[in-house]
C-alpha positions, -999 to +999 in steps of 0.1 A: -104-034-090-113-069-076-111-065-037-115-106-036-080-106-051-059-097-025-068-108+011-049-095+042-049-117+075-040-095+104-045-124+131-007-131+131+028-120+124+058-140+115+096-133+113+116-147+082+150-155+074+169-134+050+165-161+022+128-159+028+126-120+027+148-123-005+122-148-021+094-123-013+113-094-030+116-115-063+079-123-061+070-091-066+097-080-092+082-107-113+047-091-112+041-061-138+039-026-126+001-027-130-002-060-106+023-038-079+004-006-079-031-023-078-016-045-046-004-015-028-035+005-034-054-024-018-035-024+009-032+014+014-072+013+013-075-015+036-054+003+062-072+035+061-106+018+057-111+037+022-123+026-012-106+037-046-139+061-049-131+079-014-123+113-020-089+126-002-097+147+027-080+179+017-089+198+050-060+178+070-035+193+046-021+229+054+000+253+031+022+280+041+046+302+024+081+305+035+096+336+040+127+344+017+145+364+041 
C-alpha cells in the first residue's frame, strides 16, 4: 500500500452542510471496493500508529464461555 497516496491533516476540523456531506458520500461511492478498503486501512493504521505488517495483539482479547443455564 502506498502511504503517500492518502494524507490526514489533523490540524483542523470543519463543519459542512448536508449537501457537502452528500457530495462526500457520492465521491466514495464512485470508488472501487479495493480503493475504499485501502483508504480505510490507511486511516486505521494512522489512528493506531501501526503498519499493514504489524501483528494483532491478541493478548488484549479475552474469551469466556457462557453458561447454558
